N, C-alpha and C positions, 0 to 999 in steps of 0.2 A: 125645348128641349133639342140635342144632338148627341148621340147615340155615337160613341167612338170603339170602333175593335184598334187596338196594337198588337200584333203578333210579332214573333220572332223566333228566333232558336234559343235550347235553354243557355245564359250565359249572355246574349246578345247585347243587353241591356235597356231591356223594355222598362226594366223598374226605374234607371234613370232615365229614361223620354218622360217618362209620368210624374216623377217628380220634378221635372224641368219645366213641361208644359203648367202642375200648379203651381210653381213660384211667378210664371210669369201671366195666367190666367186669375179672374180672381177665383182664389183659396174657397170658398165660401159657395161657390158654381158649379165645384168641378166634385163626380161621388165617383174615386172608386170601385171596382169587381174588379177581383179577381179568378179568374181560371181556377187555382191552383184549393180554391174554399170546394170548390164542387167535386171533386176527388170521389169514389164513388169508394165510400167505407171496404175497408179490406182487412179489417182488426183482427180476421177468424182464420188469415194463413197464418203458417206457421215462422215462428224466426228463420229460418232457413229459406220461406219463400215470399218472407219481406224483403230478404237482402237482396234478391235478384228481380222486385217486385216492378214493373215496366209502366214508369209512369209518363212514357212517350207516345204511346197506341191511343187513338180516338176513343177505343175502346172503352180507357179510363176515366174518364169523363161522363161526369152523368148533366148531358144537353139537355136534357129533358127538364130539369130543374132550373137551368141557369137561363133556357128561353124561357120558359113560365117568368123568370124572377126578371128579365129584363121588361118584358111586357106589361105585366106588372108595374113596373115604375115606368114607363111612355104614358100608361094609363094615371098616372098620380097617385098609384099606391106606396106604401112602401112598403117594403122584403125584410125577412130576417134571413143576412147573410151565411149558410156552414162556416163549421171554424172544421181543419181540417188537421190534422199533427202527421207531419211526415214519419217523425223519432218512430209512433206506433202504426201506422196505416191505416188513419180510424178519421172520422168525419163525426163529428162530438152528436149525441141525439140533445142532449140540455143547452150547450152554449151556443149562439146564436150573435152577432152583432147586426144590432137596428140601420136599418138603412134608410132612406127620404129622400125622396124622387128632390131631383135638384138641374139645374140647368143644361148643365153639361154630363152624361153617363159617359167614365171611360172602361172598357173593360178590357183585360187585360193577359196573358195567355199563349202558348206557344201552338194550342192545339185551336184557336180558334174557328180562324179560315178554313175549317176541314171540313165545318157540319154547317150544308149550305142555307136551310130555315134558321142557323145563328146569325150568317152573312147576311142574311135579308131584313137583318133590322138593325146593321149599321148605316147610320149616314156615310160616315168616313171609317175606309179602312188603311191602317197605316205597317207596315212590316220594316222593323229595327232589324238593317242586315248587319253582321258582324264576321270577321275573319272565322274558318273553325279553330285555330293556336288562340286567340282570345278570347274567343267562350270560352275554349276548355281549359285557359287558365283562370275564365271568373268563377265557375261549375266546382272546381277543387277548391277554391276560397271556400266558395258558399258553405260547399257540402260537409268539410270539414271543420269549421265555424260555428253552423246553423245547426245542421241535420246529424253530428254524431256519427261521421264517415271517418275512415283513415283513408288514406290518398291510392293504397292499392285497392281499396273498394270502390271508390270513384272511377279510377280510371277502369275496372274491371266494367263497372255499368256502360262505361262511354262507351267502350267497345263494342258491347252486347247487344245497346237498344238504345242508348242517346245517337249514339251517330246513323246507324240503319235505321231509325224513326224518325228522323231528322232529312236522310235523304226520301224517305218512302213517302213521310206522311208532309214536312213542315218547308224545308224549301220549294216544294210545287208550289204551297200555296201562296207565297208570295205575290204570283199571278195574278191573285185576286184583288189584289191592293191599289190603292193610289196614288196611295205617296209611300216612297221608299226611302228611308234614311240609314245611308251609311253609315262604320264606323261609329253604331250605337247610340249611346248618348250623348259624346263627345263631341256630335257634330253638328252645332250651332249654327251655323247657315241653314240645313235642315228644319231645324226643332222650330225656329224663327221663319222659315216658311209654313210650317204645319198653325203656330198659332195665328198666322195671318191672314190661312184660308179657315180654322175656325171661327176668326173673327168678322168674319165675311159673311162665314152661314149663318151664324146668327144674326147677324143683319140682315139677311135675305138679298145677298148681292151678289150670290154665284148657286149656281143649279148644285145639288148632291148627286143626282139619278140620271 
């Protein structure tokens, strides 16, 4: 089993990289775990509080549960991945996604390199890098189309939480990466190098630590 962490700023193209890896590798060998599923439940907040909720601070993530689930997968046991709603800021207490162990486990999220205990579980650490302007445009498109926000709300949140949290926590975590993918998911050369690295690691041709 190979555990791969893929981090990067909001809107950097992490999901695009993950989807391309799944296509280039054997789909049946790959399982993807999203950090976003492990946000702490905040359904008790008022609508006003939800509107300014900080999703970009490490304290917003239930790292304890995420670490426990990854360890279970490494032990060959299945897990129940939580389901989180950005619209209601709630984590379901009844609905989960059943995940079975696989040859390649990919954990994707903006904050996964900020937790030392979690980092130690990764065999390969990948940071997807992108210009701030590109990331902002993707965030605006995603949040207005998928999360029920208007442009003004997105820009306000970007200025007040996304940008400062990126500079404080996410950008510094890039130093832990073994591989950096510039230009997000459109960097075919970097993605091919990553695929080659994964395939060699699975064959035991290279050391990972």
